[in-house]
C-alpha positions, 0 to 999 in steps of 0.5 A: 490423128489424120492431121498428124499423118498429113503433117508427116507426109507433107514433111517428107516432101522435098524441101519441107521442114521436118518437125522435131528439131531440138530447141535451144533451151532443151539443148543446153539442158541435155548437155548439162544432163550428159555432163552430170552422168559423165561425172557419176559413172556407174558400172553395169547393173549398178546404174541406180543414180543414172536410172533415177536421173532418167526416170525423174526427167521423164516423169517431169515431162508427164511420162510414166517410165518403168524401171526394169526388173533388174533394178536399173534401166528403164522402158518408156512408151510415148503415145501408147494406150495403157502403156508405161508412158501414155502422156498425162493430159492428152486425149487419146493415144496415137494409132499403133503401126501394124508391125509394131512401134519403133524403139530407140535404145541407149545403153547407160553403163560405164567402164572400170577405167580411170578418167584421165582427162585433164582440165575438164570440169566434168571429169569423173568423180568416181575413182577408176570409173569413166564413161569412156565409150560414150554411153552417157551420150547415147543415154542423153540422145534417147532422153532428148529424143523422147522429150521432143517426141513427147512434145510432138505428141501433145501437139497431135503430131506424133503419128505412131507410138515410140518406145524409149529403152535405157538398157543397163550392163552393155559392157557386162558379157553377154550383155544386159540386152538379154535381161531386158528382152526377158523383161518384155522390152520388145513386146509391141516393137516392130523395129529398133534403132541405136547409135554408137559414138565414133571418134573417127567420124566428125560431129554433124555426121553419121556412119551407116552400113547395111549388114554386119557393122560390129563383130561377135565377141566371146570371152575365153579363159584357159587354166593349165595344171600339171606337176611342177618342179625344179627348172634343172629337171624339166623332164620330170615335170609338166612345163606349164610355162612353155605349154602356156606360151605355145597355147598363146602362139599356136591357138590363134594360128590353128583356129584361123586355119580351120575357118574361112579366112573371110570370117575374120575369126581372131583369138587375142590374149589379154592376160597370161599368168604363171609362176613366182620364182625363176627356178621353179616350174609352176603347177598352174598357168592361166590365160584369158582373152577374147574371141572375135568374129566377123561372120555369124556362121563362123561365130557359131562354130568358134567355141568348138574350134577353140576347145579343140585347138587348146586341148590338142596343144595342151596334150602335146605338153602333157598339161591338163586344160580347163576351158571356160568359154563365155558366149558374148554377143553375135555381130550387129547386122543392120537390116537394109530397110531400117538402115534406109530409114536412118539414112532418110532421117539424117538426109532430111535433117542435114543432107546427103553429105552428112552420111558416110559409109562405115566399115565393120569393126571388130568391137562387140555390141549387145544391141545385136541380141535385139536384132535376133528378135526384130529388125533394126540398125545402129548408126555410128554417131560422129563425135570428133570436132571437125578439124581435130586431128587427135582421135580420142579412141573408145575405152581410153581414159581421155575419151571425150566428145564434141557435144554437138553430137547430142543435137545430131543424135536427137534430131536423127531419132526424132526424124526416124520416128516421124518417117517410120510412120509413113512407111 
């Protein structure tokens, strides 16, 4: 174990080569693994095939992963005594850090949208299902990092235990992270890291930001009821179409005026439904959308603010309102020290020019729930081919990645695991 610590210390010196790079044969295998997962996308809490594929490969490496209580997703420790994945054939576990081990997290679920890619040999084989958010890449990166770190452990070069976490149902609000936490995946963990594909960043680079890097995201559903009637006599009815229209327009404006504008609190509708005939005022109208917020404090107020605004506007039109407000996820707030760890890891692999600053997005990510418990950070993993001006955005059916990003992600995580031990 002293030998491993010396190795890391020496590797951290300027100009020294850090171990844990990705061998060519494993790189090819990981690309094939990612393509197989991409061809067989599974929705949240249904990722049975994906879970089995990950488990089988980890077991082939001599590890002992544990499937989560939900039936999908896995947790697997490398180098921890008596844990789920002490490597078979090694003499002793590595020494645990007083603050706990580093966890590498991936999400494994896909989206309920069709794969619209053409001339792609590995496009989805499942109708209306696609890995259009890059979770197949995240999964492959953590798998690859685990396999590389397992080999380092066999060589006595892994100074501290590392946990691999393959989480289901990230896309299912409020996210599979909560179930994973309840299942004990953070026990013994001191810090946690993740990557998320970013088509705006070139492959070979990552984007980093200290503090909030994503936003809070909740789901909002509003149902309006009232006596309908003939469009010739709206004064005898509750005009739910007009009420729904006013709620759609006025609620976002009212809410925005009741919080600090810098909080970025935003109500955006995705669905409005009411009525079936042009001359009939309906008895019911429905709206659904999302509430997003840049600021954690304002997010905690958002539900009450939205409820009040909807009720006030509905009352003006004599409509009875029923509100379903589903808490989603808080912002991902990157810890400064863990962000520095990812910066150091990427610089050690590819130099300072491979890291760029990134903005806070309005997207939601349930990685935030882990950061309510332990310090952590998420990096944006570049997936756009250098020179390609076409940005295939997330959650679109033609989304794809430059698979060089897999190599970058694996080597980022292996470097982070080694450098974390020296801190």
